[in-house]
C-alpha positions in Angstrom: -9.2 73.2 -108.5 -9.5 69.6 -109.5 -8.0 67.9 -112.5 -11.5 66.7 -113.9 -12.7 70.3 -113.9 -9.6 71.4 -115.8 -10.4 68.9 -118.8 -13.9 70.7 -119.4 -12.5 74.4 -118.4 -10.6 76.6 -120.7 -7.6 74.7 -120.1 -8.8 71.5 -122.6 -7.2 70.8 -125.5 -8.6 73.0 -128.2 -9.3 76.0 -126.0 -5.9 77.7 -125.5 -4.8 75.2 -123.0 -2.8 72.3 -123.0 -3.8 69.4 -120.9 -0.1 68.1 -120.9 1.1 70.9 -119.4 -1.3 71.3 -116.7 -0.5 67.6 -115.8 3.0 68.5 -115.2 2.7 71.6 -113.7 0.6 69.6 -111.2 3.0 67.0 -110.9 5.8 69.5 -110.0 3.5 71.0 -107.7 3.1 67.5 -105.7 7.0 67.0 -105.9 7.5 70.6 -104.2 4.9 69.6 -101.6 6.7 66.2 -100.9 10.2 68.0 -100.6 8.8 70.7 -98.6 6.8 68.1 -96.3 10.3 65.9 -96.2 12.0 69.1 -94.8 9.6 69.8 -92.3 10.1 65.9 -91.1 13.8 66.6 -91.0 13.2 69.8 -89.4 11.0 68.5 -86.7 13.5 65.4 -85.9 16.7 67.9 -85.9 15.4 69.7 -82.8 13.3 67.3 -80.4 11.9 69.6 -77.9 10.0 68.2 -75.2 9.0 70.9 -72.6 9.4 69.9 -69.0 6.7 71.3 -66.5 8.9 74.0 -65.5 9.1 75.0 -69.3 12.8 74.5 -69.8 13.9 71.9 -71.8 13.8 68.4 -70.5 16.6 65.7 -70.6 15.3 64.3 -73.6 15.9 67.5 -75.5 18.5 67.5 -78.4 19.8 70.6 -80.2 21.6 69.8 -83.7 23.1 72.6 -85.4 25.1 72.4 -88.6 28.5 74.2 -89.6 30.7 73.8 -92.6 33.8 75.3 -94.2 36.5 74.5 -97.0 40.2 73.8 -95.5 42.5 72.2 -98.0 45.2 71.8 -95.1 46.2 69.8 -92.2 46.2 72.9 -89.7 44.0 72.5 -86.6 41.3 75.2 -87.3 38.2 76.5 -85.1 35.1 75.9 -86.9 33.1 78.8 -88.1 29.4 79.0 -86.9 26.4 81.0 -87.9 27.1 80.6 -91.6 30.6 82.2 -91.8 32.4 80.6 -94.7 35.8 80.4 -93.4 37.5 78.7 -90.1 40.6 80.1 -88.5 43.6 79.1 -86.8 42.5 80.7 -83.5 39.2 81.7 -81.9 37.6 84.7 -83.8 33.9 85.9 -83.6 32.9 83.7 -86.4 34.0 80.9 -84.7 32.1 81.1 -81.5 28.9 79.3 -81.1 26.1 80.1 -78.7 24.6 77.4 -76.4 20.9 77.5 -76.8 20.4 76.0 -73.3 22.2 74.4 -70.8 23.5 71.0 -71.3 26.3 68.7 -72.6 27.9 68.3 -76.1 27.2 64.6 -76.7 28.4 64.7 -80.3 30.1 66.0 -83.2 30.0 64.5 -86.5 31.8 65.4 -89.7 32.0 64.6 -93.4 35.0 65.8 -95.1 35.9 65.5 -98.8 39.3 64.1 -98.3 40.7 61.5 -95.8 41.8 63.5 -92.9 43.4 60.6 -91.4 43.4 60.5 -87.5 41.7 63.7 -86.3 41.0 65.3 -83.0 38.1 67.6 -82.1 38.2 69.8 -79.0 35.9 72.4 -77.5 37.3 75.6 -76.0 36.5 78.6 -74.2 36.3 81.4 -76.9 39.6 83.1 -75.7 41.1 79.8 -76.9 41.9 78.5 -73.4 41.2 76.6 -71.5 40.0 73.4 -73.2 36.3 72.6 -72.2 36.1 68.7 -71.4 38.7 66.0 -72.9 39.6 65.9 -76.9 38.2 63.0 -79.0 40.2 61.3 -81.5 38.6 59.7 -84.6 39.9 58.3 -87.9 37.0 59.2 -90.6 35.5 56.0 -92.5 35.1 56.2 -96.4 31.6 55.8 -98.0 30.6 56.5 -101.9 29.3 59.5 -103.4 28.5 59.9 -107.0 31.7 61.9 -107.6 33.8 59.9 -105.5 34.4 59.5 -101.7 33.2 61.1 -98.7 34.7 60.6 -95.0 32.3 60.4 -91.9 34.0 61.0 -88.3 31.5 60.9 -85.6 33.2 62.0 -82.1 31.6 61.1 -78.9 32.1 63.3 -76.1 31.3 62.6 -72.5 32.7 65.5 -70.6 31.7 68.8 -72.3 28.9 70.7 -70.0 27.5 74.0 -71.5 26.0 77.0 -69.8 22.5 78.6 -71.3 23.9 81.4 -73.4 27.5 80.4 -73.0 29.9 81.0 -75.8 32.3 78.2 -76.9 34.6 77.3 -80.0 35.0 73.9 -81.5 38.6 73.1 -83.0 39.3 70.1 -85.5 42.7 69.1 -86.0 43.4 66.6 -88.7 46.6 64.7 -89.4 46.1 64.8 -93.3 44.4 67.1 -95.3 40.9 67.6 -94.3 39.0 68.9 -97.9 35.8 70.3 -97.4 33.9 70.0 -94.3 30.1 69.3 -93.2 29.3 68.8 -90.1 26.9 69.1 -87.1 27.1 69.2 -82.9 24.4 67.7 -80.8 23.8 69.3 -77.8 21.3 67.6 -74.7 19.9 69.4 -72.3 20.8 69.0 -68.7 
């Protein structure tokens, strides 16, 4: 229903309605639609799927998957996946990631609440050994946030190959207290 119709309908002033309230609700609805539209665009950008002629992902397919955990120590920990809240010093069920298709893990990015110092990221078989590909070490860079600072580290991998449906575990090993961790991995189809 258009706003012009509401002005002459039962919601106009003096007939049981409040035009200001109607305007406020309409504005809230528009804002919710804008947030939803932005979320859909972000979702579409986060999983760029271009089907090849065989129906399998093409080499331009990139899958991004988020993870996060709270860790106030300097211990090397395996990252929890699938909404599990806790990391672990050994690979457990909650720390196993399943590759949706064959390809290469090209990047892992983390944002931490504390400066973790020189930090190593390494992929493993879920049994904890052997390592898959080479370890990558980065030092997080600080950036401002409303309540202080965050720290970003981007780990670029060039030799972590995964199979479709394969199971893998990611270990992050900071040299200083890492704090809370939010991160994501990027898998590129082969």
